[in-house]
VODREN-93256 format. One record per atom (N, C-alpha, C): residue in one letter; x, y, z. Coordinates in steps of 0.02 Angstrom, whole numbers, plus 50000, padded with zeros to 5 digits. Layout:
VODREN-93256
AXYZ/...
END
This chain:
VODREN-93256
Y495115693961512/Y495605697361554/Y495395697361627/A494775699261641/A494525699361710/A494485692261738/Y494335687461696/Y494305680461717/Y495005678161741/E495515679961704/E496195678061722/E496415681361788/I496225687561798/I496375690961861/I496025687461920/K495395685661909/K495025682061961/K495345675261975/K495585671961923/K495905665461930/K496545665961972/K496945671161959/K497555672261998/K497395673662071/A496875677662083/A496675679262152/A496435672862187/M496065668662151/M495815662462181/M496395657662196/K496895657462153/K497485653262166/K497845655462229/K497885661962238/K498205664662298/K497805662962361/K497155663662356/K496715662362414/K496665654962430/N496575650762379/N496425643662389/N497025639062378/K497585641762357/K498155637962334/K498005635262264/P498505633362225/P498385631462155/P497875625862144/D497835621062190/D497355615562181/D496635617562199/G496535623662222/G495875625862243/G495515630262194/V495765630762132/V495435634862081/V494835630962052/N494945624662037/N494405620262014/N494045623061953/E494405623761898/E494115626261835/E493705620761802/V493065622261787/V492595617261762/V492275619561697/T492215615061649/T491855616461587/T491115614961599/V490685619861583/V489975619461599/V489565622261541/F488905622061548/F488445624661498/F487945629461530/H487705634161488/H487225639161511/H486725640461454/G486115637961462/G485595639161412/G485305646061421/T485135649361365/T484905656261369/T484465658061309/S484275664261305/S483865666861249/S484315670461199/E484055671461139/E484425675161088/E484575682261113/E484095685361146/E484185692261171/E484765692661220/A484825687761264/A485365687861314/A486055686761282/C486075683361225/C486715681961191/C487105688361175/M486765693461151/M487095699761134/M487465702561194/S487125702661251/S487425705361312/S487995700861337/I487885694361337/I488405689761361/I489015690161316/N488915690661250/N489475691261204/N489885697561216/K489555702861234/K489895709261243/K490165710261314/H489785708061365/H489965709561434/H490085703561478/G489965697561453/G490025691561495/G489385690261533/F489405685561578/F488825683761618/F488715689161672/D488065690461686/D487895696161729/D487425693761785/R487675694161846/R487285691861904/R486675696161918/S486635701961889/S486045706161902/S485405702861875/Y485475697761833/Y484895694061808/Y484735687961851/A485095687161905/A484985681361950/A484265681061973/G483995674961972/G483305673961994/G482805673661938/K483005675261877/K482545675261821/K482225668361811/H482605663061821/H482345656261813/H482365652361879/G482395655861934/G482385652561999/G483035653662038/T482995651862101/T483565652862146/T483655646862192/R483605641062164/R483615634862204/R484235634262248/Y484815636562223/Y485435636062262/Y485725642962279/G485325648062274/G485545654862290/G485465659562230/Y485575665962243/Y485495671162192/Y486135672162152/G486295667262110/G486895667662069/G486735666461996/V487255666161955/V487195664261884/V487305656661882/Y486855653161850/Y486845645861852/Y487175642661790/F487525637261804/F487855633261751/F487755625961769/A487755621661718/A487685614461728/A488235610761692/R488445605161720/R488945600961687/R488665597861624/S488015596761622/S487695593461566/S487335598461521/A487465597861456/A487105602061407/A486365600561410/R486185594361422/R485485592361426/R485125596161482/Q485455597061538/Q485155600661594/Q485085608161577/S485555610961541/S485525618061522/S485025619361466/D484865614161427/D484395614761371/D483715617461394/I483525615961455/I482885618161483/I482825625761479/Y483385629361485/Y483375636661489/Y483545639961422/A483655635861371/A483805638561304/A483145639461267/T482915645661261/T482275646961229/T482355646761153/S481845644261120/S481855643661047/S481645650061013/R481985651660959/R481805657360917/R481255655060869/H480955659760832/H480415658160786/H480605652860733/D481245652460715/D481475647660665/D481675640960696/G481595640260762/G481755634060796/G482455633760826/N482875638660812/N483555638760840/N483535640660914/S483955637360952/S484035638861023/S484775640261036/F484915643061096/F485595645361110/F485835643061179/M486475641061179/M486785638661241/M487525640261237/Y487805642061294/Y488535643261297/Y488885637261327/Q489465635761299/Q489945631561335/Q490405636561367/A490495636061432/A490885640961469/A491375637361515/V491845641061541/V492265638561596/V492115642961656/I492095639761714/I491985643461776/I492535641661825/L492645646161871/L493095645061927/L492665642961986/A492575636461994/A492135633862047/A492465634662116/G493125634062118/G493485634862181/G493235630162235/R493185632862295/R492915629162352/R492165630562354/Y491765625262358/Y491035626262355/Y490675622762411/K490035624662417/K489595622062470/K488895621362440/I488505616862467/I487815616162444/I487425622562459/G487085625062408/G486705631262416/G485975629962433/H485635635362451/H484915635062468/H484585641262438/A483945640762426/A483565645962389/A483625652962419/N483695653562483/N483685660262514/N484375663462519/M484895660362491/M485575662962497/M485695668662447/M485795674662474/M485925680462432/M486675680862413/T487085677762454/T487805677662441/T488075671062468/R488715670062459/R489035663862482/R489175664162557/P489125658562590/P489265658462662/P490015658562675/S490195660062736/S490885660262757/S491155653262766/R491785652262747/R492125645762756/R492415645062826/S492485650662860/S492845650662924/S492435654062978/H492445651163038/H492105654363095/H492505660363120/S493145660363109/S493575665763134/S493645671563084/D493485670363020/D493555675662969/D492945675562924/N492465679962938/N491845680062899/N491925683062830/T492525685262811/T492645687662743/T492925682162698/D493095676462726/D493345670762687/D492745666562665/L492485668162605/L491865665062581/L492005659162534/Y491515654662530/Y491545649562479/Y491525652962411/D491785649662360/D491825652862294/D491185652062253/C490805646762264/C490165646062230/C489735641162269/L489105640662249/L488635636062280/L488445630762229/V488295624762253/V488155619062209/V487555615062234/D487355610362193/D486795605962211/D487025599962252/N487655597962245/N487915592062279/N488655593162291/D488875592762353/D489585594362367/D490075588762351/R489825582762337/R490275577262317/R490385576962242/L489845577862204/L489875577662131/L489375582662104/P489565589062102/P489085594262080/P488885593362007/S488255594761993/S488025595061924/S487775602061907/V487625606061959/V487405612961951/V487845617461994/Y488055623161965/Y488475628061999/Y488135634861996/A488135638462051/A487895645362052/A488485649762072/I488685654262028/I489245658662043/I488975665562061/F489355669162102/F489135675562128/F489595681362108/H490075679962066/H490535685162041/H490575684361966/D490385689461929/D490345689061856/D491005686861824/D491565688661854/D492215686961825/D492425679761838/Q491995675861870/Q492135668761883/Q491935664361825/A491655667161772/A491435663261715/A491675666561650/Y491845662261603/Y492065664761537/Y491685660861483/P491295664461441/P490925661061388/P491395659161331/E491545652661324/E492015650561272/E491685649961203/Y491115646561201/Y490785645261137/Y490035646461143/L489755649561091/L489025650161085/L488795644561039/I488365640361063/I488105634661025/I487405636361002/T487285636160937/T486615637160909/T486385630360886/F485785628360907/F485555621560891/F484795621360882/R484565615860854/R483845614460848/R483705607860882/R483165607660918/R482965601360951/R482635596760899/V482805590460903/V482515585460859/V481985581660899/T481395581260871/T480855577660906/T480695571360867/G480405566660903/G480175560560869/G480565554860881/
END
C-alpha cells in the first residue's frame, strides 16, 4: 500500500516515464527476513555492509551480485529477495552521501530518487525511502560448489 502511494507521488513529481520501476535482488540473513516480511526494507540498517554509494538500502540487478550479502544458515540455506524498486531519477552516489542530492539549483527540495553505481546502466541501487521498495519474493537457496 505504501509502495503504491510512493509510486503515485513519484509519477506526479517525475511524470509517468520517470518512475522507472526495476526488478532487483537483495541478499540478507535469516534474521532480517522476519523483519522484512513484516515491515519491508528498513533504511535504519543502512551501512551494515558498507556505504559505497551512500547511506541507503542496497539492491542489485543481478542475483549473483546480491548473493555476496546472503548469509548461510547452519543447514546451508541462504536468503535473498526479489524486489521491485522505484528507481525514478538517479545519480551516481558516493560513500559520504547521507541523503540524495538536489536535482535543481533553484529548488533544493527537488531531490534525486536514488543513487546508483553507474548513471548509464546501473547495476546497484541505493534507495533512501523505505516505501520505494517492495519485497515480492523470498528466495531460499543453497550454493553449489565444485
